[in-house]
N, CA, C and O of each residue as an XYZ file, in Angstrom:
412
protein
N       4.196     16.778     19.423
C       5.587     16.996     19.048
C       5.644     17.152     17.536
O       5.224     16.246     16.816
N       6.147     18.265     17.037
C       6.229     18.410     15.588
C       7.241     17.446     14.990
O       8.282     17.165     15.583
N       6.920     16.950     13.818
C       7.794     16.006     13.122
C       8.625     16.786     12.121
O       8.056     17.410     11.225
N       9.959     16.779     12.234
C      10.777     17.585     11.345
C      10.859     17.045      9.920
O      11.150     17.802      8.993
N      10.612     15.766      9.731
C      10.715     15.197      8.398
C       9.346     14.832      7.854
O       8.379     14.719      8.607
N       9.272     14.653      6.576
C       8.015     14.283      5.938
C       7.906     12.763      5.909
O       8.731     12.103      5.277
N       6.903     12.191      6.582
C       6.772     10.732      6.545
C       6.401     10.252      5.148
O       5.716     10.948      4.398
N       6.856      9.070      4.817
C       6.559      8.453      3.529
C       5.712      7.212      3.790
O       6.114      6.322      4.539
N       4.537      7.161      3.166
C       3.654      6.004      3.306
C       3.920      5.016      2.191
O       4.039      5.392      1.025
N       4.013      3.751      2.560
C       4.053      2.651      1.590
C       2.629      2.116      1.511
O       1.963      1.975      2.536
N       2.162      1.821      0.318
C       0.812      1.289      0.189
C       0.776      0.206     -0.881
O       1.599      0.178     -1.796
N      -0.212     -0.691     -0.736
C      -0.419     -1.775     -1.697
C      -1.919     -1.925     -1.926
O      -2.675     -2.181     -0.988
N      -2.349     -1.763     -3.188
C      -3.707     -2.109     -3.595
C      -3.682     -3.567     -4.035
O      -2.783     -3.983     -4.765
N      -4.660     -4.337     -3.594
C      -4.733     -5.755     -3.932
C      -6.153     -6.044     -4.408
O      -7.111     -5.820     -3.668
N      -6.297     -6.539     -5.634
C      -7.616     -6.750     -6.230
C      -8.004     -8.223     -6.235
O      -7.157     -9.111     -6.336
N      -9.303     -8.454     -6.125
C      -9.892     -9.802     -6.189
C      -9.330    -10.745     -5.128
O      -9.066    -11.914     -5.411
N      -9.149    -10.246     -3.929
C      -8.567    -11.062     -2.855
C      -9.450    -12.255     -2.492
O      -8.940    -13.335     -2.192
N     -10.771    -12.065     -2.517
C     -11.678    -13.163     -2.159
C     -11.558    -14.324     -3.149
O     -11.530    -15.483     -2.735
N     -11.489    -14.034     -4.424
C     -11.350    -15.091     -5.442
C     -10.019    -15.823     -5.282
O      -9.961    -17.047     -5.395
N      -8.959    -15.076     -5.021
C      -7.649    -15.713     -4.913
C      -7.567    -16.601     -3.670
O      -6.870    -17.616     -3.680
N      -8.273    -16.226     -2.605
C      -8.322    -17.098     -1.418
C      -8.963    -18.439     -1.751
O      -8.634    -19.457     -1.143
N      -9.871    -18.440     -2.709
C     -10.540    -19.674     -3.138
C      -9.749    -20.417     -4.215
O     -10.201    -21.445     -4.719
N      -8.572    -19.900     -4.566
C      -7.726    -20.557     -5.562
C      -8.071    -20.204     -6.991
O      -7.592    -20.857     -7.918
N      -8.887    -19.191     -7.191
C      -9.273    -18.767     -8.536
C      -8.395    -17.621     -9.011
O      -7.838    -16.880     -8.201
N      -8.274    -17.480    -10.303
C      -7.434    -16.429    -10.879
C      -8.114    -15.072    -10.734
O      -9.340    -14.991    -10.799
N      -7.338    -14.006    -10.540
C      -7.947    -12.671    -10.470
C      -8.491    -12.244    -11.832
O      -7.990    -12.661    -12.876
N      -9.525    -11.405    -11.800
C     -10.175    -10.963    -13.042
C      -9.627     -9.646    -13.576
O     -10.042     -9.195    -14.643
N      -8.711     -9.031    -12.858
C      -8.189     -7.726    -13.263
C      -6.669     -7.705    -13.200
O      -6.044     -8.549    -12.557
N      -6.090     -6.726    -13.878
C      -4.650     -6.479    -13.753
C      -4.452     -4.958    -13.699
O      -5.100     -4.204    -14.425
N      -3.543     -4.532    -12.822
C      -3.271     -3.106    -12.655
C      -2.365     -2.612    -13.773
O      -1.422     -3.298    -14.166
N      -2.649     -1.443    -14.272
C      -1.819     -0.801    -15.281
C      -0.764      0.046    -14.558
O      -1.049      0.639    -13.518
N       0.431      0.098    -15.102
C       1.482      0.931    -14.523
C       2.065      0.400    -13.232
O       2.660      1.158    -12.466
N       1.909     -0.873    -12.978
C       2.444     -1.444    -11.744
C       3.951     -1.673    -11.887
O       4.495     -1.640    -12.991
N       4.601     -1.900    -10.769
C       6.030     -2.207    -10.776
C       6.238     -3.591    -11.387
O       5.360     -4.446    -11.278
N       7.381     -3.825    -12.026
C       7.640     -5.164    -12.582
C       7.662     -6.254    -11.508
O       7.375     -7.416    -11.797
N       8.000     -5.888    -10.281
C       8.052     -6.885     -9.205
C       6.670     -7.193     -8.618
O       6.522     -8.169     -7.882
N       5.665     -6.387     -8.930
C       4.313     -6.620     -8.412
C       3.580     -7.642     -9.270
O       3.719     -7.634    -10.493
N       2.792     -8.534     -8.638
C       1.925     -9.414     -9.431
C       0.879     -8.575    -10.163
O       0.673     -7.408     -9.830
N       0.223     -9.164    -11.157
C      -0.769     -8.427    -11.950
C      -1.883     -7.833    -11.096
O      -2.384     -6.748    -11.393
N      -2.268     -8.532    -10.046
C      -3.409     -8.112     -9.233
C      -3.025     -7.134     -8.117
O      -3.863     -6.806     -7.277
N      -1.772     -6.665     -8.094
C      -1.333     -5.720     -7.059
C      -0.709     -4.478     -7.668
O      -0.150     -4.509     -8.764
N      -0.823     -3.372     -6.918
C      -0.185     -2.114     -7.289
C       0.384     -1.528     -6.011
O      -0.363     -1.264     -5.069
N       1.698     -1.318     -5.960
C       2.313     -0.764     -4.754
C       3.192      0.420     -5.119
O       3.752      0.490     -6.213
N       3.298      1.344     -4.182
C       4.132      2.525     -4.382
C       4.276      3.239     -3.044
O       3.885      2.714     -2.001
N       4.837      4.430     -3.088
C       4.981      5.248     -1.889
C       4.450      6.648     -2.198
O       4.386      7.065     -3.354
N       4.076      7.357     -1.145
C       3.642      8.745     -1.269
C       4.181      9.512     -0.069
O       4.081      9.058      1.071
N       4.755     10.683     -0.342
C       5.316     11.517      0.726
C       4.240     12.472      1.234
O       3.514     13.085      0.452
N       4.155     12.585      2.553
C       3.212     13.506      3.180
C       4.008     14.701      3.686
O       4.685     14.595      4.709
N       3.943     15.841      2.993
C       4.819     16.960      3.308
C       4.593     17.555      4.696
O       5.557     17.956      5.348
N       3.355     17.622      5.161
C       3.066     18.125      6.507
C       1.641     17.731      6.873
O       0.898     17.206      6.044
N       1.272     17.989      8.114
C      -0.049     17.609      8.592
C      -1.140     18.367      7.838
O      -0.942     19.501      7.403
N      -2.277     17.725      7.695
C      -3.485     18.297      7.097
C      -3.307     18.666      5.622
O      -4.049     19.502      5.106
N      -2.351     18.065      4.947
C      -2.181     18.259      3.519
C      -2.565     16.948      2.846
O      -2.066     15.888      3.225
N      -3.440     17.008      1.860
C      -3.897     15.802      1.170
C      -2.902     15.393      0.090
O      -2.258     16.230     -0.542
N      -2.800     14.104     -0.097
C      -1.988     13.551     -1.186
C      -2.843     12.496     -1.881
O      -3.344     11.578     -1.232
N      -3.012     12.620     -3.176
C      -3.849     11.697     -3.943
C      -2.988     10.794     -4.812
O      -1.945     11.201     -5.323
N      -3.452      9.556     -4.966
C      -2.772      8.566     -5.794
C      -3.815      7.951     -6.708
O      -4.942      7.688     -6.287
N      -3.445      7.724     -7.945
C      -4.368      7.113     -8.903
C      -3.822      5.754     -9.315
O      -2.677      5.644     -9.754
N      -4.638      4.729     -9.172
C      -4.274      3.372     -9.592
C      -5.393      2.870    -10.508
O      -6.566      2.887    -10.134
N      -5.026      2.430    -11.696
C      -6.005      1.994    -12.689
C      -5.819      0.512    -12.975
O      -4.695      0.041    -13.153
N      -6.925     -0.219    -13.019
C      -6.829     -1.624    -13.425
C      -7.799     -1.877    -14.559
O      -8.751     -1.127    -14.772
N      -7.531     -2.962    -15.285
C      -8.399     -3.342    -16.402
C      -8.868     -4.776    -16.217
O      -8.190     -5.599    -15.603
N     -10.040     -5.051    -16.761
C     -10.594     -6.404    -16.713
C      -9.839     -7.294    -17.683
O      -9.431     -6.860    -18.760
N      -9.660     -8.541    -17.288
C      -9.067     -9.520    -18.194
C     -10.046     -9.793    -19.329
O     -11.256     -9.651    -19.153
N      -9.537    -10.178    -20.478
C     -10.392    -10.412    -21.650
C     -11.327    -11.602    -21.487
O     -12.469    -11.557    -21.943
N     -10.864    -12.645    -20.856
C     -11.610    -13.900    -20.846
C     -12.343    -14.174    -19.529
O     -12.480    -15.337    -19.149
N     -12.814    -13.151    -18.827
C     -13.495    -13.420    -17.562
C     -14.907    -13.925    -17.820
O     -15.563    -13.527    -18.783
N     -15.356    -14.805    -16.942
C     -16.700    -15.359    -17.067
C     -17.610    -14.821    -15.965
O     -18.811    -14.648    -16.172
N     -17.033    -14.558    -14.796
C     -17.811    -14.074    -13.657
C     -17.908    -12.553    -13.724
O     -16.987    -11.836    -13.335
N     -19.038    -12.084    -14.224
C     -19.237    -10.637    -14.354
C     -20.261    -10.110    -13.355
O     -20.582     -8.921    -13.363
N     -20.769    -10.983    -12.501
C     -21.814    -10.573    -11.567
C     -21.275    -10.225    -10.177
O     -21.819     -9.347     -9.507
N     -20.232    -10.894     -9.747
C     -19.698    -10.649     -8.408
C     -18.792     -9.419     -8.408
O     -18.041     -9.199     -9.359
N     -18.861     -8.620     -7.347
C     -18.027     -7.417     -7.296
C     -16.540     -7.763     -7.217
O     -16.163     -8.841     -6.758
N     -15.721     -6.846     -7.663
C     -14.271     -7.001     -7.577
C     -13.821     -6.227     -6.351
O     -13.821     -4.996     -6.343
N     -13.441     -6.958     -5.321
C     -13.007     -6.324     -4.072
C     -11.570     -5.853     -4.212
O     -10.709     -6.585     -4.700
N     -11.320     -4.625     -3.778
C      -9.967     -4.073     -3.774
C      -9.636     -3.685     -2.340
O     -10.368     -2.923     -1.709
N      -8.527     -4.214     -1.829
C      -8.099     -3.884     -0.471
C      -6.890     -2.967     -0.529
O      -6.170     -2.928     -1.526
N      -6.679     -2.239      0.541
C      -5.559     -1.318      0.647
C      -4.831     -1.595      1.950
O      -5.442     -1.606      3.019
N      -3.530     -1.818      1.863
C      -2.680     -1.957      3.049
C      -1.660     -0.830      2.992
O      -1.150     -0.507      1.919
N      -1.359     -0.231      4.134
C      -0.423      0.882      4.147
C       0.352      0.917      5.453
O      -0.075      0.348      6.458
N       1.479      1.581      5.428
C       2.315      1.729      6.604
C       3.334      2.829      6.368
O       3.515      3.288      5.241
N       3.991      3.245      7.424
C       5.007      4.285      7.314
C       6.328      3.638      6.944
O       6.770      2.696      7.601
N       6.953      4.137      5.901
C       8.211      3.570      5.403
C       9.337      3.856      6.402
O       9.463      4.959      6.934
N      10.139      2.829      6.633
C      11.336      2.996      7.450
C      11.122      3.010      8.942
O      12.055      3.317      9.684
N       9.928      2.689      9.414
C       9.740      2.628     10.865
C       9.919      1.196     11.300
O       9.182      0.303     10.880
N      10.887      0.993     12.129
C      11.153     -0.337     12.663
C      11.564     -0.211     14.111
O      12.140      0.796     14.522
N      11.271     -1.214     14.863
C      11.632     -1.179     16.269
C      13.140     -1.405     16.414
O      13.692     -2.368     15.881
N      13.776     -0.521     17.126
C      15.198     -0.687     17.398
C      15.394     -0.727     18.895
O      14.688     -0.046     19.637
N      16.327     -1.502     19.332
C      16.603     -1.643     20.761
C      17.508     -0.524     21.236
O      18.449     -0.130     20.547
N      17.216     -0.029     22.396
C      18.037      1.000     23.011
C      19.041      0.342     23.954
O      18.694     -0.573     24.701
N      20.271      0.810     23.914
C      21.243      0.323     24.887
C      21.043      1.094     26.183
O      20.565      2.228     26.177
N      21.403      0.487     27.258
C      21.195      1.066     28.579
C      21.961      2.386     28.705
O      23.154      2.453     28.408
N      21.265      3.424     29.145
C      21.897      4.715     29.369
C      22.001      5.577     28.120
O      22.495      6.702     28.194
N      21.545      5.075     26.967
C      21.625      5.852     25.737
C      20.458      6.838     25.675
O      19.398      6.591     26.250
N      20.658      7.932     24.989
C      19.598      8.920     24.821
C      18.509      8.346     23.920
O      18.776      7.521     23.046
N      17.291      8.794     24.147
C      16.184      8.320     23.314
C      16.304      8.882     21.910
O      16.670     10.045     21.742
N      16.000      8.070     20.890
C      16.046      8.569     19.512
C      14.877      9.521     19.268
O      13.940      9.560     20.065
N      14.920     10.290     18.176
C      13.773     11.150     17.850
C      12.517     10.303     17.662
O      12.582      9.165     17.198
N      11.388     10.872     18.027
C      10.126     10.148     17.892
C       9.760      9.971     16.430
O       9.952     10.873     15.615
N       9.233      8.802     16.108
C       8.764      8.512     14.762
C       7.273      8.758     14.692
O       6.583      8.607     15.700
N       6.749      9.135     13.527
C       5.300      9.295     13.407
C       4.599      7.947     13.527
O       5.192      6.905     13.248
N       3.352      7.971     13.938
C       2.542      6.757     14.044
C       1.245      6.967     13.299
O       0.801      8.099     13.111
N       0.642      5.877     12.877
C      -0.655      5.951     12.192
C      -1.751      5.886     13.221
O      -2.930      5.932     12.871
């Protein structure tokens, strides 16, 4: 089924997740992040105009000045989802809503 609208992906880059699980401070901070994002996260949205079209996003982080652990890798995770997709209940006898895209 063709999708008439362009889906918008929400994404979050999260750095040094393993260290933070252990209660340690992250070693990096993202540049150009939203004021509401913590230093170790970068979140935004990207619109996908149609199928099979690539969309690139650039996220840059910098090392903190006073880090001591320079041997362990800095793990960066990515979480993403389609913006505005939520489960809504249908009333009995109502027509089905348009289909939403899925990942």
